[in-house]
C-alpha positions in Angstrom: -21.6 62.7 111.2 -22.5 60.1 108.5 -20.8 60.0 105.1 -22.7 59.0 102.0 -20.7 58.4 98.8 -22.2 59.4 95.5 -20.8 58.8 92.0 -21.8 61.2 89.3 -21.4 60.5 85.6 -20.5 63.8 83.9 -20.5 62.6 80.3 -20.4 59.7 77.9 -17.2 58.6 76.2 -13.8 59.7 77.4 -15.0 61.8 80.3 -13.9 60.7 83.7 -16.3 60.0 86.6 -16.3 62.2 89.6 -16.9 60.9 93.1 -18.4 63.2 95.7 -19.5 62.8 99.3 -22.5 64.3 101.1 -22.4 64.7 104.9 -25.6 64.3 106.9 -25.7 65.8 110.4 -27.6 63.7 113.0 -29.2 65.5 115.9 -30.4 64.0 119.1 -34.1 64.2 119.8 -33.5 66.1 123.0 -31.7 68.9 121.1 -34.7 69.7 118.9 -36.3 72.7 120.7 -38.4 75.6 119.5 -35.2 77.8 119.4 -33.7 75.4 116.7 -36.3 76.4 114.2 -35.7 79.3 111.8 -37.4 82.5 113.0 -38.6 84.9 110.3 -39.0 88.6 110.4 -42.7 88.6 110.9 -44.2 87.5 107.6 -46.9 84.8 107.3 -44.4 82.3 105.9 -42.0 82.7 108.8 -42.1 81.5 112.4 -41.8 84.0 115.2 -41.5 81.5 118.0 -45.1 82.2 119.3 -47.5 79.3 119.5 -50.8 80.9 120.6 -54.0 79.2 121.6 -57.0 81.5 121.0 -60.2 80.6 122.7 -63.3 82.3 121.2 -61.5 83.0 117.9 -64.6 82.6 115.8 -66.1 85.8 117.4 -65.9 89.3 116.2 -62.6 90.3 117.9 -61.0 86.9 117.5 -60.9 87.1 113.8 -58.8 90.2 113.8 -56.5 88.9 116.5 -55.8 85.6 114.6 -55.1 87.6 111.5 -52.6 89.8 113.3 -50.9 86.7 114.9 -50.7 85.1 111.4 -49.1 88.2 110.0 -46.3 88.0 112.6 -45.5 84.4 111.7 -47.2 82.9 114.7 -48.6 79.4 114.9 -52.2 79.6 116.0 -54.3 76.9 117.6 -58.0 77.6 117.4 -60.3 75.5 119.6 -63.9 75.5 118.4 -67.2 74.4 119.8 -69.5 74.6 116.8 -69.3 73.4 113.2 -66.0 73.5 111.3 -67.6 75.8 108.7 -67.4 78.6 111.3 -63.6 78.5 111.4 -62.5 77.3 108.0 -61.8 80.8 106.8 -59.0 81.1 109.3 -56.8 78.9 107.1 -55.9 81.9 105.1 -54.5 83.8 108.1 -51.2 81.8 108.1 -49.0 79.6 106.0 -49.6 75.9 105.5 -49.6 74.1 108.9 -49.6 77.4 110.9 -53.3 77.5 111.7 -54.6 74.4 113.5 -58.1 73.5 114.6 -59.3 71.3 117.5 -62.8 70.7 118.9 -63.2 71.5 122.6 -65.8 72.1 125.2 -65.6 74.8 127.9 -66.4 72.3 130.6 -64.1 69.5 129.3 -60.7 70.0 131.0 -59.1 67.3 129.0 -59.9 69.0 125.7 -58.7 72.4 127.1 -55.5 70.9 128.2 -54.9 69.3 124.9 -55.1 72.5 122.9 -52.6 74.4 125.0 -50.0 71.8 125.9 -47.6 73.1 123.3 -48.5 76.8 123.5 -46.5 79.6 125.1 -49.4 82.1 124.7 -53.1 81.7 125.5 -55.7 84.3 124.7 -59.2 83.9 126.2 -61.9 85.7 124.3 -64.8 83.5 125.3 -67.9 85.6 126.3 -71.6 86.1 125.8 -73.8 89.1 125.6 -76.9 87.2 126.7 -77.6 84.0 128.7 -78.9 80.8 127.3 -80.3 77.6 128.8 -76.9 75.8 128.7 -74.5 78.7 129.3 -75.3 81.5 131.8 -72.9 84.4 132.5 -71.3 82.6 135.5 -70.5 79.5 133.6 -68.9 81.4 130.7 -67.3 84.5 132.3 -66.4 83.2 135.7 -66.1 79.4 135.8 -64.9 79.1 132.3 -62.2 81.8 132.7 -61.0 80.2 135.9 -60.7 76.8 134.3 -58.8 78.1 131.3 -56.4 80.2 133.5 -55.8 77.3 135.9 -55.0 74.8 133.1 -52.8 77.4 131.3 -50.7 77.8 134.5 -50.4 74.1 134.9 -49.3 73.7 131.3 -46.5 76.2 131.7 -47.9 78.9 129.5 -45.7 82.0 129.5 -48.3 84.7 128.7 -52.0 84.7 129.3 -54.4 87.4 128.0 -57.9 87.5 129.3 -60.7 89.7 127.9 -63.1 91.3 130.4 -65.2 94.4 130.0 -65.1 98.1 130.8 -67.2 99.3 133.8 -66.9 95.9 135.6 -67.8 96.1 139.2 -69.0 93.8 142.0 -72.0 96.1 142.4 -72.6 98.1 139.2 -75.3 100.7 138.9 -78.7 99.1 138.2 -81.0 100.1 135.4 -84.2 98.4 136.5 -84.5 96.0 139.5 -81.0 94.5 139.9 -77.4 95.2 138.9 -76.1 93.9 135.6 -75.2 90.2 136.0 -73.0 90.5 132.9 -70.7 93.1 134.6 -70.7 91.2 137.9 -69.7 87.9 136.2 -67.0 89.7 134.3 -65.6 91.2 137.5 -65.7 87.8 139.2 -64.0 86.3 136.1 -61.1 88.8 136.6 -60.7 87.9 140.2 -60.7 84.2 139.3 -58.0 84.7 136.6 -55.9 86.7 139.0 -56.1 83.8 141.6 -55.1 81.1 139.1 -52.7 83.1 136.9 -51.4 86.2 138.7 -49.2 87.3 135.8 -52.2 87.4 133.4 -52.8 90.5 131.2 -56.4 91.6 131.4 -58.0 93.7 128.7 -61.1 95.8 129.5 -62.5 96.9 126.1 -65.1 99.6 125.7 -67.7 99.3 123.0 -65.8 97.8 120.0 -67.0 98.8 116.6 -66.2 97.5 113.1 -67.9 96.1 110.0 -69.4 93.0 111.9 -69.7 94.7 115.3 -72.4 94.8 118.0 -72.2 98.6 118.4 -73.0 100.3 115.0 -75.0 97.3 113.8 -76.8 97.1 117.1 -77.9 100.7 117.3 -78.9 100.9 113.7 -80.8 97.7 113.7 -84.6 97.9 113.3 -85.0 95.7 116.4 -83.4 98.4 118.5 -85.9 101.0 117.4 -89.6 101.3 118.1 -92.3 102.7 115.8 -89.9 102.4 112.8 -87.7 105.4 113.6 -87.8 106.1 117.3 -84.6 105.1 119.3 -85.2 104.6 123.0 -82.2 105.5 125.2 -81.7 106.0 128.9 -82.5 109.7 129.5 -82.3 110.0 125.7 -78.5 109.3 125.9 -77.8 112.8 127.2 -76.3 111.6 130.5 -74.1 108.8 129.1 -70.6 109.2 127.8 -69.0 106.5 125.6 -65.5 106.0 124.3 -65.8 103.3 121.5 -62.7 101.7 120.1 -62.0 100.3 116.7 -61.5 96.5 116.6 -58.3 96.7 114.6 -56.8 98.9 117.4 -57.7 96.3 120.0 -56.1 93.5 118.0 -52.9 95.6 117.6 -53.0 96.2 121.3 -52.9 92.5 122.0 -49.9 92.0 119.8 -48.1 94.8 121.5 -49.0 93.5 124.9 -47.4 90.1 124.0 -44.2 91.9 123.0 -43.9 94.2 126.0 -42.7 92.6 129.2 -44.0 95.6 131.2 -47.6 94.5 130.6 -47.3 91.4 132.7 -49.9 91.4 135.5 -51.4 94.7 134.2 -54.9 95.8 133.3 -55.3 97.5 129.9 -58.3 99.7 129.3 -58.9 99.3 125.6 -60.7 102.6 124.8 -60.8 104.9 121.8 -59.1 108.2 121.4 -62.2 110.4 122.1 -65.2 110.5 124.4 -68.7 111.4 123.1 -72.2 111.7 124.6 -74.2 108.7 123.5 -76.9 111.1 122.2 -74.4 112.9 119.9 -73.1 109.6 118.6 -76.6 108.3 117.7 -77.5 111.6 116.1 -74.3 111.4 114.0 -74.8 107.8 113.0 -78.5 108.3 112.0 -77.6 111.5 110.1 -75.1 109.5 108.1 -77.8 107.0 107.1 -80.1 110.0 106.0 -83.0 108.8 108.1 -84.9 112.0 108.4 -87.7 110.8 110.6 -85.3 109.6 113.3 -85.7 110.8 116.9 -84.5 109.8 120.3 -87.0 108.9 123.1 -86.7 107.8 126.7 -86.8 104.3 127.9 -90.4 103.3 129.0 -91.6 100.3 130.9 -93.1 98.9 127.7 -89.7 99.0 125.9 -88.0 97.3 128.9 -90.6 94.6 128.9 -90.1 94.0 125.2 -86.4 93.7 125.8 -87.0 91.2 128.6 -89.2 89.0 126.4 -86.6 89.0 123.6 -84.3 86.8 125.7 -86.6 83.9 124.8 -85.8 84.4 121.1 -84.3 81.2 119.6 -81.9 83.5 117.6 -79.6 86.4 118.5 -81.7 88.8 120.7 -81.0 92.1 119.1 -82.1 94.1 122.1 -82.2 92.4 125.5 -81.9 93.5 129.1 -78.2 92.7 129.5 -77.4 95.0 126.6 -79.5 97.9 128.0 -77.8 97.5 131.4 -74.4 98.0 129.7 -75.2 100.8 127.3 -76.6 103.3 129.9 -73.4 103.3 131.9 -70.7 106.0 131.3 -67.4 104.6 130.4 -64.9 104.9 133.3 -61.3 103.7 133.3 -59.6 102.2 136.3 -56.9 100.1 134.7 -53.1 100.5 134.6 -52.6 101.2 130.9 -54.4 102.2 127.8 -53.8 101.3 124.2 -51.7 104.4 123.5 -49.4 103.4 126.3 -48.7 100.2 124.3 -47.7 102.2 121.2 -51.0 101.7 119.3 -51.8 104.5 116.9 -55.6 104.8 117.3 -57.7 105.5 114.3 -60.2 108.4 114.2 -63.4 107.2 115.7 -65.9 109.2 113.7 -64.3 108.6 110.4 -64.3 104.8 110.9 -67.9 104.8 112.2 -68.9 106.7 109.1 -67.5 103.9 107.0 -69.4 101.3 109.1 -72.7 103.1 108.6 -72.6 102.9 104.8 -74.6 99.6 104.6 -77.5 101.3 106.4 -77.8 104.3 104.0 -81.5 104.7 103.2 -80.7 106.2 99.8 -78.1 103.6 98.8 -80.1 102.9 95.6 -79.9 106.5 94.6 -76.9 107.7 92.5 -76.2 111.1 94.0 -74.5 114.0 92.3 -71.2 115.0 93.8 -71.9 117.6 96.5 -75.7 117.0 96.3 -75.9 116.2 100.0 -74.2 118.4 102.6 -71.6 116.7 104.8 -72.8 115.6 108.2 -71.3 117.8 110.9 -69.2 115.9 113.5 -70.3 116.0 117.1 -68.1 117.7 119.7 -66.2 115.6 122.2 -67.6 115.3 125.7 -66.2 117.5 128.4 -63.6 115.5 130.3 -63.4 117.8 133.3 -65.4 115.4 135.4 -63.1 112.4 134.7 -60.0 111.4 136.6 -56.7 113.2 135.9 -55.0 110.0 134.6 -57.4 110.0 131.6 -56.5 113.6 130.7 -52.8 113.0 131.1 -52.9 109.9 128.8 -54.9 111.7 126.1 -52.5 114.7 126.0 -49.3 112.7 125.7 
């Protein structure tokens, strides 16, 4: 303890002076640990004790996860590869000094080690839907995931969450000539993470939808159609069953997985509450946009060739072979848990998709009269009798 004397003059004439002492406590540097800091109740201006490094935060899912972490009073470190304008909006997710930014490169181990040296949580969201000249699927999904997991283990990270994909397999069903390299690389990435960080929590999300997604925006895009209004699908989408999930539910699942010690070393299938045939989903989405001339057609060699050539586009290829190879597969679950097992209350799939379809309304310029257009009938859920019993049990809890 150190005593500091302070004399206070209480008045002018005839009023005595009062002497007081202020005691200052000195703490050794070794005693200053994370537990010494005040922990709040989960607000943005408090500190929950979580220091999380989020790789791939500038992507679609990353923005929601960073916002959820900021809400719980976590300090978030965001490594970024592009310009700082891509990540500056994250400053609003937390209080002053709670959201930090550092440049890094996926192949630079020193920069990766630097951004996680003080973290107790690491989340890997790095991924690509198509290959580029500098980054193919193996470099991103396999080698990059292994590198991040290995350095996280060496840095003493307590919890590691890795995002993979639903339907991963070493030999997935092929659409054209060869199996999907995207799904193979995701599977190999899971194996690499398990080797380097056995306690890692692996998320396998289905098609994730939201306002800035690559599901609703992808299928309603003009680049996905041919002849203005024809939508090509594998067997017209009548043999494919999908179980899309809302992005907010996936982000909440990540938060719950960090809190639940039973999720360590588990695989979480991040799927929605209901399964639908892809054909029914597309009919519902296009009916919401009031595109009367819409129709589904089969995939043809010409359409596949066009998708192959789009990979040479200098911009985001809206429709390419890797996307076609993923969308024709029926969603199957082989993990240990689903989002409902983590306590996540899933939103209604069709109601949320209807909201996401509003920007594509063909009559958006027209001010309709209340009740002028009949409500769009909702499609029926797909029959789950051909799925495994575990899926039926989890949905009927």
